[in-house]
N, C-alpha and C positions, 0 to 999 in steps of 0.2 A: 504494500500500500504506500509506503514512504517513497518508493521508487517512482510510482506514478505521479505523486505530488511534486517530486523534484523535476520530473520530465515536464509536467505541466508548467511549472514556474519557469523552467528553462525556455520552453516554447514561447511563453508570454514575453519573456525578456528579449528573445531573438526577434519575435514579431514586432515588438515595440521599437527596437533598434532599426529594423528594416523600414518601418513607417517613417521614422525620423530622418533616415538617410534619404528616402525618396522625396519627402517633403522639402528637404534642404535643397535638392537639385532643382525642384520645380520653382522654388521661391526666387531663384536668380533673375527672373524677369520675363519668362515666357518668350513671346515674339517681339521682335524689334519693330517699333512703329515706323521707322524709316523704310524698312522692307515692305511692311504692310501697305504703306501709302505710296509706294512707288509703282503705281498702276495707272493706266488710261490717262485721263487729263492731268492727274497729279504728277506724272513723270515729267511733264514739260512745264508745269506752272508751280513755282515754289510757294506762292501764296496759298494755292489750293492744297498743296502737300502739307504745309504747316497747319492749315485748318483741320485737315484729316488727322494729323499727328496729335493736335490738341484735343480733338474730339475723342480719339481713341484713348489717350492718357486719362482724360477726365472720366470716361466710362470705366476704364480699368481700375481706377482708384476706388470705385464704389461697387464693383461687380465681383462676385466670387469667381475664382479661377476657372471653375467648370463652365462658366458662361462667357468667357472671353471672345468666343466666336461672334457673339452679338455685338461686341465692341468693334470688331473688325468691320462688320457691316455698317455700323454707325459712322465710323471714320471714313469708309470708302464711299459714302453717299456724296461727299464733296468731290470725289474723283469721277463721278458719272456712272457709278455702278447701280 
């Protein structure tokens, strides 16, 4: 019985460490707004590209990481998508 408890505790520790490591990698910044906004009209117009970057960054500040695709769409509205 003690062996099973030790294995369970070990598994929980390893699982927790794996979660922390994966979260640390994701936290670094996701997608680069310069790359996201370098499409269509924004690739030739720096003002539109800056508006796209600003919109993406503002959205990303208030959106969970799982929903960042929505921020890409919001930013790319300025690029004619």
